[in-house]
C-alpha positions as CSV (number, residue, x, y, z in Angstrom):
1,X,-18.4,11.7,24.3
2,X,-17.1,13.2,27.6
3,X,-17.7,10.1,29.7
4,X,-15.4,8.0,27.3
5,X,-12.4,6.7,29.6
6,X,-9.5,4.3,29.2
7,X,-9.8,0.6,30.3
8,X,-7.9,0.0,33.6
9,X,-5.2,-2.7,33.3
10,X,-7.6,-5.4,35.0
11,X,-10.4,-4.7,32.6
12,X,-7.9,-5.5,29.8
13,X,-6.7,-8.4,31.4
14,X,-10.3,-9.6,31.5
15,X,-11.2,-9.2,28.1
16,X,-8.3,-10.6,26.6
17,X,-8.4,-14.1,28.7
18,X,-12.3,-14.0,27.6
19,X,-11.3,-13.6,23.9
20,X,-8.4,-16.6,24.6
21,X,-11.2,-19.0,26.6
22,X,-13.9,-18.5,23.7
23,X,-10.9,-19.1,20.8
24,X,-9.4,-21.9,22.7
25,X,-13.3,-23.7,23.9
26,X,-14.6,-23.1,20.2
27,X,-11.6,-25.2,18.4
28,X,-10.1,-27.4,21.2
29,X,-13.0,-28.2,23.3
30,X,-16.5,-27.8,21.3
31,X,-14.9,-28.0,17.5
32,X,-16.6,-25.4,16.3
33,X,-15.4,-22.9,13.7
34,X,-12.6,-20.4,14.4
35,X,-14.8,-17.5,12.4
36,X,-17.5,-18.1,15.0
37,X,-15.7,-17.8,18.0
38,X,-14.1,-14.6,16.9
39,X,-17.9,-13.3,15.9
40,X,-18.4,-14.0,19.5
41,X,-15.5,-12.2,20.4
42,X,-16.8,-9.2,18.5
43,X,-19.6,-8.6,21.4
44,X,-17.1,-9.3,24.2
45,X,-15.0,-6.3,23.2
46,X,-18.3,-4.4,22.7
47,X,-19.7,-4.7,26.1
48,X,-16.2,-3.6,27.2
49,X,-16.4,-0.2,25.1
50,X,-19.8,0.5,26.5
51,X,-19.0,-0.2,30.1
52,X,-16.4,2.4,29.2
53,X,-18.5,5.2,27.9
54,X,-18.4,4.4,24.3
55,X,-21.8,4.9,22.5
56,X,-22.5,1.4,19.7
57,X,-22.6,3.7,16.9
58,X,-19.1,4.8,17.2
59,X,-17.9,0.9,18.1
60,X,-19.7,0.0,15.1
61,X,-17.9,2.3,12.8
62,X,-14.6,1.4,14.3
63,X,-15.4,-2.2,13.0
64,X,-16.2,-0.5,9.4
65,X,-13.1,1.4,9.5
66,X,-11.0,-1.6,10.8
67,X,-12.1,-3.5,7.9
68,X,-11.6,-1.3,5.6
69,X,-8.2,-1.2,6.4
70,X,-7.6,-4.3,5.0
71,X,-10.0,-4.9,2.4
72,X,-6.9,-5.1,0.1
73,X,-5.9,-8.7,1.7
74,X,-9.2,-9.9,1.0
75,X,-8.9,-8.9,-2.6
76,X,-5.6,-10.6,-3.0
77,X,-6.8,-13.7,-1.0
78,X,-9.9,-14.3,-3.7
79,X,-7.1,-13.3,-6.5
80,X,-4.9,-16.1,-5.3
81,X,-7.6,-18.5,-4.6
82,X,-8.3,-18.3,-8.4
83,X,-5.2,-18.6,-9.4
84,X,-4.6,-22.0,-7.8
85,X,-7.8,-23.2,-8.9
86,X,-6.7,-22.8,-12.3
87,X,-3.0,-23.5,-12.1
88,X,-3.6,-26.8,-10.8
89,X,-6.4,-27.5,-13.6
90,X,-3.9,-26.1,-16.1
91,X,-1.0,-28.4,-15.0
92,X,1.3,-25.7,-13.9
93,X,1.3,-26.8,-10.8
94,X,1.5,-30.7,-11.8
95,X,4.3,-29.9,-14.4
96,X,6.5,-28.1,-11.0
97,X,6.0,-31.2,-9.0
98,X,6.6,-33.8,-11.8
99,X,10.3,-31.8,-12.9
100,X,11.2,-31.3,-9.0
101,X,10.6,-35.3,-8.1
102,X,12.6,-35.9,-11.4
103,X,15.1,-33.4,-10.6
104,X,15.9,-32.5,-6.7
105,X,17.6,-35.1,-4.6
106,X,16.1,-35.5,-0.9
107,X,19.3,-34.4,0.8
108,X,19.4,-30.7,-1.0
109,X,15.7,-30.8,-1.2
110,X,15.0,-28.7,2.3
111,X,17.4,-26.1,1.1
112,X,16.1,-25.9,-2.6
113,X,12.9,-25.6,-1.4
114,X,13.6,-22.4,0.8
115,X,15.7,-21.0,-1.9
116,X,12.7,-21.4,-4.5
117,X,10.0,-20.2,-2.1
118,X,12.6,-17.0,-1.6
119,X,13.1,-16.4,-4.8
120,X,9.6,-16.7,-6.1
121,X,8.4,-14.4,-2.9
122,X,10.9,-11.7,-3.6
123,X,10.1,-11.2,-7.3
124,X,6.5,-11.6,-6.8
125,X,6.1,-10.0,-3.8
126,X,3.6,-11.8,-2.1
127,X,4.1,-14.9,0.5
128,X,0.4,-16.3,-0.4
129,X,0.9,-16.3,-3.9
130,X,3.8,-17.8,-3.1
131,X,2.6,-20.9,-1.0
132,X,-0.7,-21.2,-3.2
133,X,2.1,-22.0,-5.8
134,X,5.5,-22.9,-5.4
135,X,4.5,-24.2,-1.6
136,X,2.1,-26.3,-2.9
137,X,4.2,-27.8,-5.6
138,X,7.3,-28.0,-3.0
139,X,4.8,-30.3,-0.5
140,X,4.4,-32.6,-3.4
141,X,7.5,-33.0,-4.1
142,X,8.5,-33.1,-0.5
143,X,5.6,-36.0,0.1
144,X,6.9,-37.7,-3.0
145,X,10.4,-37.7,-1.3
146,X,9.0,-39.4,2.1
147,X,10.5,-36.0,4.0
148,X,7.9,-34.9,6.4
149,X,5.4,-32.5,6.0
150,X,5.9,-30.3,8.3
151,X,9.6,-29.6,7.9
152,X,8.8,-29.1,4.4
153,X,6.3,-26.7,5.0
154,X,8.5,-25.1,7.4
155,X,11.1,-24.4,4.4
156,X,8.2,-23.1,2.4
157,X,7.1,-20.6,5.2
158,X,11.0,-19.6,5.6
159,X,11.3,-18.5,2.1
160,X,8.2,-17.1,1.6
161,X,8.4,-14.6,4.4
162,X,12.1,-13.9,3.7
163,X,11.0,-12.9,0.2
164,X,8.2,-11.1,1.1
165,X,10.2,-9.0,4.1
166,X,12.2,-7.4,1.1
167,X,10.2,-7.3,-1.9
168,X,9.1,-3.5,-2.2
169,X,6.4,-5.1,-4.2
170,X,4.8,-6.4,-1.0
171,X,2.0,-4.9,0.4
172,X,3.4,-5.8,3.7
173,X,6.8,-4.1,3.3
174,X,5.0,-1.2,1.9
175,X,2.6,-0.7,5.0
176,X,5.0,-1.5,7.5
177,X,7.2,1.5,5.8
178,X,5.0,3.8,5.4
179,X,3.0,3.6,8.6
180,X,6.6,4.2,10.0
181,X,7.4,7.0,7.5
182,X,10.0,5.5,6.2
183,X,11.0,5.6,2.6
184,X,10.1,2.3,1.0
185,X,13.9,1.2,-0.7
186,X,15.2,2.6,2.9
187,X,13.0,0.5,5.1
188,X,14.5,-2.7,2.3
189,X,17.9,-1.9,2.9
190,X,17.8,-1.9,6.5
191,X,15.8,-5.2,6.3
192,X,19.0,-6.8,4.7
193,X,21.3,-6.0,7.8
194,X,18.8,-8.6,9.5
195,X,18.0,-10.7,6.6
196,X,20.7,-12.1,5.1
197,X,22.3,-13.5,8.6
198,X,19.0,-14.9,9.5
199,X,18.7,-16.4,6.2
200,X,22.0,-17.7,5.9
201,X,21.8,-19.5,9.2
202,X,18.7,-20.5,8.4
203,X,19.8,-22.2,5.0
204,X,22.7,-24.0,6.9
205,X,19.9,-25.5,9.2
206,X,18.1,-26.5,6.2
207,X,20.9,-27.9,4.8
208,X,22.4,-30.0,7.7
209,X,18.6,-31.7,8.3
210,X,18.4,-32.2,4.6
211,X,21.8,-34.6,4.4
212,X,20.0,-36.6,7.4
213,X,17.3,-38.1,4.9
214,X,19.8,-40.2,2.2
215,X,19.3,-41.9,-0.6
216,X,18.5,-44.9,1.5
217,X,15.4,-43.4,3.0
218,X,14.3,-42.8,-0.5
219,X,11.4,-44.9,-1.8
220,X,12.3,-44.8,-5.6
221,X,9.2,-46.8,-6.5
222,X,6.6,-44.5,-5.2
223,X,8.3,-41.4,-6.5
224,X,8.2,-43.3,-10.0
225,X,4.6,-44.1,-9.3
226,X,3.5,-40.6,-8.7
227,X,5.3,-39.0,-11.7
228,X,3.6,-42.1,-13.8
229,X,0.0,-40.9,-12.2
230,X,1.0,-37.0,-12.7
231,X,2.2,-38.1,-16.4
232,X,-1.2,-40.0,-16.9
233,X,-3.5,-37.8,-15.7
234,X,-1.9,-34.6,-16.7
235,X,0.2,-33.2,-19.9
236,X,3.2,-32.6,-18.6
237,X,5.2,-30.3,-20.9
238,X,7.7,-26.9,-20.2
239,X,4.8,-25.2,-22.1
240,X,2.8,-25.9,-18.6
241,X,5.3,-23.2,-16.7
242,X,4.4,-19.9,-19.1
243,X,1.9,-19.1,-17.1
244,X,4.1,-19.0,-14.2
245,X,6.7,-17.1,-16.1
246,X,4.1,-14.7,-17.4
247,X,2.9,-13.6,-13.6
248,X,6.3,-13.5,-12.3
249,X,7.2,-11.4,-15.0
250,X,4.8,-9.0,-14.6
251,X,5.2,-8.4,-10.8
252,X,8.9,-8.3,-11.3
253,X,8.0,-5.1,-13.9
254,X,6.5,-3.6,-10.8
255,X,2.7,-4.3,-12.1
256,X,0.0,-4.5,-9.7
257,X,-0.3,-7.4,-7.8
258,X,-4.2,-7.7,-7.8
259,X,-4.4,-7.5,-11.5
260,X,-1.6,-9.2,-12.5
261,X,-2.4,-12.4,-10.4
262,X,-5.9,-12.2,-11.8
263,X,-4.5,-12.2,-14.9
264,X,-2.3,-15.7,-14.7
265,X,-5.3,-17.1,-13.2
266,X,-7.2,-16.5,-17.0
267,X,-3.9,-17.8,-18.4
268,X,-4.5,-21.0,-16.4
269,X,-7.9,-21.4,-17.3
270,X,-6.8,-21.2,-21.2
271,X,-3.9,-23.7,-20.6
272,X,-6.5,-26.1,-19.1
273,X,-8.7,-25.5,-22.2
274,X,-5.9,-25.8,-24.8
275,X,-3.7,-28.7,-22.8
276,X,-5.6,-30.5,-20.3
277,X,-8.8,-31.9,-22.1
278,X,-11.3,-29.5,-20.3
279,X,-13.9,-27.6,-21.4
280,X,-13.3,-23.4,-21.6
281,X,-16.5,-23.4,-19.0
282,X,-15.3,-26.3,-16.9
283,X,-12.0,-24.5,-16.8
284,X,-13.6,-21.4,-15.7
285,X,-15.4,-23.0,-13.1
286,X,-12.0,-24.1,-11.0
287,X,-11.1,-20.4,-10.4
288,X,-14.3,-20.7,-8.3
289,X,-14.8,-24.0,-6.9
290,X,-11.4,-25.1,-7.3
291,X,-9.7,-28.1,-8.9
292,X,-11.5,-31.7,-8.3
293,X,-10.3,-35.0,-9.9
294,X,-10.6,-38.6,-9.2
295,X,-7.5,-39.6,-11.1
296,X,-7.1,-43.4,-8.8
297,X,-4.0,-42.0,-7.3
298,X,-4.9,-40.6,-3.4
299,X,-1.9,-38.8,-3.2
300,X,-3.1,-36.6,-6.3
301,X,-6.3,-36.3,-5.2
302,X,-5.7,-35.3,-1.8
303,X,-3.0,-32.7,-2.7
304,X,-4.4,-31.4,-6.1
305,X,-8.1,-31.1,-5.2
306,X,-8.0,-27.3,-4.2
307,X,-8.2,-23.9,-4.6
308,X,-11.1,-21.4,-6.2
309,X,-12.2,-18.6,-4.3
310,X,-14.7,-20.6,-2.4
311,X,-11.6,-22.1,-0.8
312,X,-10.7,-18.9,0.2
313,X,-14.0,-17.6,2.2
314,X,-13.1,-19.1,5.5
315,X,-10.1,-17.2,5.4
316,X,-11.8,-14.1,4.4
317,X,-14.2,-14.3,6.9
318,X,-11.4,-14.7,9.4
319,X,-9.5,-11.7,7.9
320,X,-12.5,-9.5,8.1
321,X,-14.1,-10.3,11.9
322,X,-9.9,-9.9,12.8
323,X,-9.9,-6.9,11.3
324,X,-13.1,-5.7,12.9
325,X,-11.3,-6.8,16.7
326,X,-8.6,-5.0,15.3
327,X,-10.6,-1.4,15.0
328,X,-12.3,-1.9,18.3
329,X,-9.2,-3.0,20.3
330,X,-7.8,0.6,19.2
331,X,-10.9,2.3,19.7
332,X,-11.5,1.6,23.0
333,X,-7.7,2.1,24.0
334,X,-6.8,-1.7,25.2
335,X,-3.7,-1.8,22.9
336,X,-2.9,1.9,24.1
337,X,-3.1,1.1,27.9
338,X,-1.1,-1.9,27.4
339,X,1.5,-0.1,25.4
340,X,1.9,2.3,28.4
341,X,2.3,-0.5,30.6
342,X,5.6,-1.0,28.6
343,X,6.6,2.5,28.2
344,X,7.8,2.7,31.9
345,X,9.9,-0.4,31.3
346,X,11.9,0.6,27.9
347,X,15.0,2.4,28.9
348,X,17.1,1.2,26.2
349,X,17.3,0.0,22.1
350,X,17.0,-3.6,23.5
351,X,14.1,-3.3,25.5
352,X,12.3,-1.2,22.9
353,X,13.4,-4.0,20.4
354,X,11.6,-6.7,22.2
355,X,8.4,-4.3,23.0
356,X,8.1,-3.7,19.4
357,X,8.2,-7.6,18.6
358,X,6.0,-8.0,21.1
359,X,3.4,-5.5,20.3
360,X,3.3,-7.0,16.9
361,X,2.8,-10.7,18.1
362,X,0.1,-9.2,20.4
363,X,-1.4,-7.8,17.7
364,X,-1.6,-11.2,15.8
365,X,-3.0,-13.0,18.5
366,X,-5.8,-10.6,19.5
367,X,-6.5,-8.6,15.8
368,X,-6.3,-12.0,14.4
369,X,-4.8,-10.7,11.1
370,X,-1.1,-9.7,9.8
371,X,-2.7,-5.8,8.9
372,X,-3.9,-5.2,12.1
373,X,-0.2,-5.8,13.2
374,X,1.4,-3.8,11.0
375,X,-0.8,-0.8,11.4
376,X,-1.1,-0.9,15.1
377,X,2.6,-1.1,16.0
378,X,4.1,2.0,14.5
379,X,1.1,3.5,15.7
380,X,1.9,2.5,19.7
381,X,5.6,2.4,19.5
382,X,6.6,5.3,16.9
383,X,6.6,7.8,20.5
384,X,9.1,5.8,21.8
385,X,11.4,5.7,18.9
386,X,11.5,8.8,18.8
387,X,11.8,9.7,22.3
388,X,15.4,7.7,22.5
389,X,16.3,9.3,19.3
390,X,16.3,6.0,17.6
391,X,16.0,6.0,13.5
392,X,12.5,5.1,12.3
393,X,14.4,2.5,10.1
394,X,14.6,0.2,13.2
395,X,11.1,0.9,14.0
396,X,9.6,0.0,10.4
397,X,11.9,-3.3,10.4
398,X,11.1,-4.3,13.9
399,X,7.9,-3.8,12.7
400,X,8.0,-6.4,10.0
401,X,9.6,-9.1,12.5
402,X,7.0,-8.7,15.2
403,X,3.9,-8.3,12.3
404,X,4.9,-10.1,9.4
405,X,7.1,-13.0,10.7
406,X,4.8,-14.1,13.5
407,X,1.5,-14.0,11.8
408,X,1.9,-17.4,10.3
409,X,2.3,-18.9,14.1
410,X,-1.0,-17.9,15.0
411,X,-3.4,-20.5,14.2
412,X,-6.5,-18.4,14.4
413,X,-5.1,-15.2,12.6
414,X,-5.6,-14.7,8.7
415,X,-2.0,-16.0,7.7
416,X,-2.2,-19.1,10.0
417,X,-5.2,-20.4,8.9
418,X,-4.0,-19.8,5.0
419,X,-1.1,-21.5,4.9
420,X,-2.0,-24.3,7.3
421,X,-5.3,-24.7,5.1
422,X,-3.3,-24.4,1.4
423,X,-0.3,-26.8,3.1
424,X,-2.4,-28.9,4.5
425,X,-0.3,-29.2,7.5
426,X,-1.3,-27.7,11.1
427,X,-0.3,-24.6,12.2
428,X,1.2,-26.0,15.3
429,X,2.6,-28.8,13.1
430,X,4.9,-26.4,10.9
431,X,5.6,-23.9,13.8
432,X,8.5,-25.4,15.4
433,X,10.2,-25.2,11.8
434,X,9.3,-21.9,11.3
435,X,13.3,-21.1,11.7
436,X,13.4,-18.1,9.6
437,X,11.1,-16.4,12.0
438,X,13.2,-17.4,15.1
439,X,15.8,-16.5,13.7
440,X,14.8,-12.9,12.9
441,X,13.6,-12.4,16.3
442,X,16.4,-13.6,18.1
443,X,18.5,-11.3,16.0
444,X,16.1,-8.2,17.0
445,X,17.0,-8.9,20.2
446,X,20.7,-9.4,20.1
447,X,21.1,-6.4,18.4
448,X,19.1,-4.3,20.4
449,X,20.4,-4.9,23.7
450,X,24.2,-5.1,21.7
451,X,23.5,-1.5,19.7
452,X,24.5,-3.6,16.4
453,X,22.8,-1.8,13.2
454,X,20.7,0.5,15.5
455,X,20.7,4.2,14.1
456,X,19.7,7.3,15.9
457,X,18.5,10.7,14.3
458,X,20.9,13.4,13.5
459,X,19.4,15.5,15.9
460,X,20.7,12.7,18.6
461,X,23.9,13.2,17.1
462,X,24.2,16.7,17.4
463,X,23.2,16.5,20.7
464,X,25.7,14.1,21.4
465,X,28.4,16.0,20.0
466,X,27.1,19.5,21.8
467,X,27.8,16.9,24.9
468,X,31.1,16.1,24.4
469,X,32.7,19.7,23.2
470,X,30.9,20.7,27.0
471,X,33.1,17.8,28.6
472,X,36.0,18.6,26.7
473,X,35.6,22.5,27.7
């Protein structure tokens, strides 16, 4: 144990460059799965750990500990996969698409997408569940209306992450608050100072963009043909929306998300058997294998042949491998060394806020999972906030932006892979349209350097009052 040491900044740079080289070469050059790249990266980090004097048993324990910290995400992902499969089979998602095509005009569609996904995420507390249900439906409507899918995906994600950050039901919100030692409700209130203006600006941008798609750009024949195909393939009825109302209602009542989403998947199975002419066994199978049909419409087949627990296995493996890497990086002190290089440059609230967001993004890039970022960022930054007498609410707020809002930007992270896979649009394609995330990051930095909505601890305020009394005397 006495031979263990922290890595030098050179050693940190080498291992991180090696990590990026492995990921990039596997994905871009060799066309190999990201999961294999992350598995190889495990052993690169392990080699550095051995060089630093750690024994293999302790490194393996850090992998297991890192994975265990995020296992809830794996269970949620399985439940969401089952929900997607059964809700498509049960006609829930097709019904939302059908009515959306019938009611929503393309000029306000992007704004409607933003608001619908924000409300769904706020009510349910899950961005993944929102994207997997309302998000898929809005992508279908957007494609039917002829809008660019990366733009639609940007509106979906902007709304989903907005609601997720403000919902006290959200696991990421609870994690960011608890790791920062802040009451969840106090954390949510602090987020309002950031999210309300960011959402307002984002809504304005999507409204302006939406009006550029006038009715002249809309192919009414295509829309009608899609609606006809949906009506022929599924039983379209307001009754099909009941499973969605049940799930949203239970989550609003603060019922646990995993059993609630699982119950929603089961209701989808019942609906598929009752209303969509599927046997109960075939309907139940969609919970694992997803929905599959040959309808004769390429649009419907491409959009709706998805879901199931098996469809989430790739994302689940990424989460497990990413959490393992995060545990290793924390164990051998890589993140500690990086943090120390920032500490000397942190001399005001602006540089502190900027560093927090960067650490959050860094943890997503190299930890490959949002949970890694939300766990490590507060642990690494809390001392700096306390030293500068800045309230922990600012830490939890900045952690959410750096951890949650950037998680979908990284192509090999859990969020990046899940969002791209479910929405059918690559991470780098929708990235430029994640306007809510970019605006939130900008506001965090602006607030930091201007001092707006930066709160200080009571001890700092008392010290300041004492200083004023000394000066006055």
